[in-house]
N, C-alpha and C positions, 0 to 999 in steps of 0.2 A: 703665433698666427693672429691672435686677437689684436696684438700691437700693430702688426703689419696692416690689417684691415682698417684699424682706427686711423693710422697715419695716411693711408691711401684716401680714405673718405675726407679727411681734413684737407689734403692737397687738392682734391677735386672741388671741395667747397670754396677754397681760396681762389682757384683758377676760374671757377664759375663767377664768383663775386667780382673778380678783376674784369672779366668780360663784360658784365652788366655795367660796372662802373665806367668802363670806357665807351659805353653807348651801344653795346651789343655787337653782333657780327654783321648787322645790316640786313636789309630785306632783299633777297635774291629771288627773281622770278624764274620758274622752271620752263624755259622756252623749248619748244619741240624741234630739235635739230635733226637733220636727216642722218647724221653719222652716229646717233645713239642706238643702243640696243645691240644684240648679239650679231646681227647681220647688217647693221647700218653702214652706209658709205657716204662719202662727201658728195655734195651737189656741185658739179663743176661750174655751173652758171653762177651759183652763189659765191663760190670761191673767187671767181673772176670779178664779181661785183665787189666783194670784200677787198680784193687787191686794189681795185680802183679807189675805194674809200681810204684805204691806208695810204696810197700814193698821194692823193690830193689833199688829205686832211691830217692823218696821223704822222706821216713821215716828216712833217715840219718840226716835230719835237722828239719822236721816238724812232729808234733804229731797229734793225732785225739782223744783228751781227752773226747769228748762227745759221742763217738761211742762205745757201748758195743760189745764185740766179739760175743755174742749170736745172734745179729741181722744179722750176715752173713748168718744164716739159715732161716731168716724170709721170708715169702711168698711175692713175688713182688719185691725182692731185688737181692742180689748177686746170690742166688740160690744154695748155698752150702747145702749139706746134713748135718745131725747132726755130722756124723763121720768126714766129711771134715772140718766142722767148728771147731770141737775139735782138730783135727790134726793141723790146722793152728794156733789156739790159743796157743797150746803147744810150738810153736816156739818163744813165747815171755816170758819175765820175767817182773814181776811187783814188785814194792816196797810195802811191807806189814808192816805197822807201828805196828801192833798187835803182831808181832813176836819178839822173844828174850826179853821177859819181857817189851815190850813197846819201845825198842830201834829201832825195825824195821829191816827188812832184805829182800832180794830178794827171790822170789819163782816163780815157773812156773805159768803162767797165767791160770785162769779158765774162762769158758764161761761167768760168771757174771761180770768179770772184764772189764774195758774199755781199749781201745788202750792207751798206755802210752803217757804221755806228753814228749816233747822234747824241752828243753830250752837251749841246749848246745851253740847255736850261736845266740840266740835271735830271731829265725825265728818264724813267726806267726803260731798258730795252724790252721789246715785246716778243722776242723770239720764243720764250718759254713761259710767257705770262699765263696762258690758258691751262698749263699744267701746274704752275707754281701756286696759283691762287685757288683755294678751295671755296666753292660757293655754297655747298651744302654741309651742314653740321648736324650731328645727332645731339641728344641730350648731354649737356656738359661736354660737348665736343668729343663724344665717344666714337663718332664715325658711323653711326647706324644709317643715317641718311646717305652718307657717301657710299656705303655698301650697296644700298638699294638703287640710288639714282646716279652714281658716279660722282666725281669730284665737283662738278658744276663750275669748272673754270670758265668756259665760254658763256655760261649763264651769268656768272659774276660780272664779266666784262660788259655784256649787253645791259645788265641791270645798272651797272655803274654809269654807262653812257646815257641812260634814260632816267636816272634817279635824281636829277637835280630838281630842287623845289623852287629855285629863284631867289632864295634868301641868301644874304651875304653878311659877313662880319669881319672885323679886322682885329688881329691879335699879333702883337710884337711886330707891327709894321707889315704883316702879311695878310692879304685878303683871302679869306676862306669862304667856300661855297657849300651850302648845305646839300648833302647827297644821301638819300635814304639807303643806298646799297653800300656805302663806304663805312667800314668799321669806325665807330665813334661819331659818325654823322656829318663830319665836316672835312672837306678836302681842298687842297691848294690849287688843284687843276680846275681852270674855268670850264664851263660847258663848251663843248666843241661841235655838237650836233644841234641843228635847229629845224631840220626838215628841208627837203629839196636842196641839200648841200651839194649833191652830185647828180649827174644825168647818166642813165644806163641805156645802152644800145638796145637791150632786149625789152625795154618798156616796163621793167620791174618797178614797184612802188618805191618812192623815195622819202617816205615819212620817217620819223626818228626811229621808231621801233624796227622797221625793215632795214634801215641802214646799219643800225647797231647790231642786229643779228647777223647781217652779211659780213661785217668786218670781224665779228666775234668768231664766226665759222672759219674765216681765213686765218685768224690767229691760232685757232685750234689746229689747223693744218700745219702751220709753221712749227708748232710745238710737237706734233705727232704726225709727220708726213706719211708714215707707213702704216697708218691705222687700219686701212682696208685689208692690206696684206696680212697684218697680224691677226685680225679677226678671222680671215679665211683660213689661216694656218691653225688657229685655235679650234675652229669648227671642224676642220678636217681631222685634227687629233682626237677630238671628242668622238666623232663617228668611228674612227679606227679603233679606239679603245673600247667603245661599246660593242663593236663586232667581235673584237678579240675576246672580250669578257664572255660573250654568249658562246663562242667556239670553245673556250676553256671549260665552261660549265658543262656543255654537251659532251666534250671529250672526257671530262672527269666522270660523268655518269656512265659513259660507255665502258671505260676502263674498269670501274669498280662494280659494275652491274653483276658480273658472274660471282664475285666474292660475296657481295651482299645477298645474292640469291642462294648461294651455298650455305651461308650462315643461317638463313631463314629456314631452310629444309632440315638442317641438323638440329635446330632448336625444336622444330615440330616433331 
């Protein structure tokens, strides 16, 4: 047992040293998103703003290959009507391999299609980014903060988009940009938000922080579109189990009350 504890402590020390040597995990701000907490839900207006930010800015380099267009009209999500969803879908073209005798060709996207991939610059797909990247870490990455605050994926994305300092350097022919939220402190992706990058119909603010949190909320929805339904199911299960536990306790007392009473009288 002592040997196991010693080896575990050594491994944690090495991993912690490696993290600090690489520049740490980065500074992640805990933004107050509406979908956090036991009963939190998505803000449809925010999701629609985030979709617009993705469409006009992010889609130039990043795809959403795991997200079907039809889900834009699903309950608890972006909140598009069927007509709005179809109109938005029609703005995309997808490559259909079944056309032209198997050679393939581009056609207008249908609701059953997914957002297209984008591999033009080797940028990662954003479909699952909000779930794949953890923004909160406990001591030595033990996950204590993740247990209390959640994984922090959308907070990481928002912090990354707003974490540029303006400093640049070149390494091996590649320009790197200093970013306080990125592990190691330097990232090859240039700043993409400068403020007033888009215009919103609802008059929402367009400063960098607002735009970053809007698109981060949308990317959280792409990673977990059934979040509200899952929370509702979990809350319902907790209530039912609580009621069942109380009923079992009262039933147990009622069944065994005569036996306990008889035993008490015989002892007396």
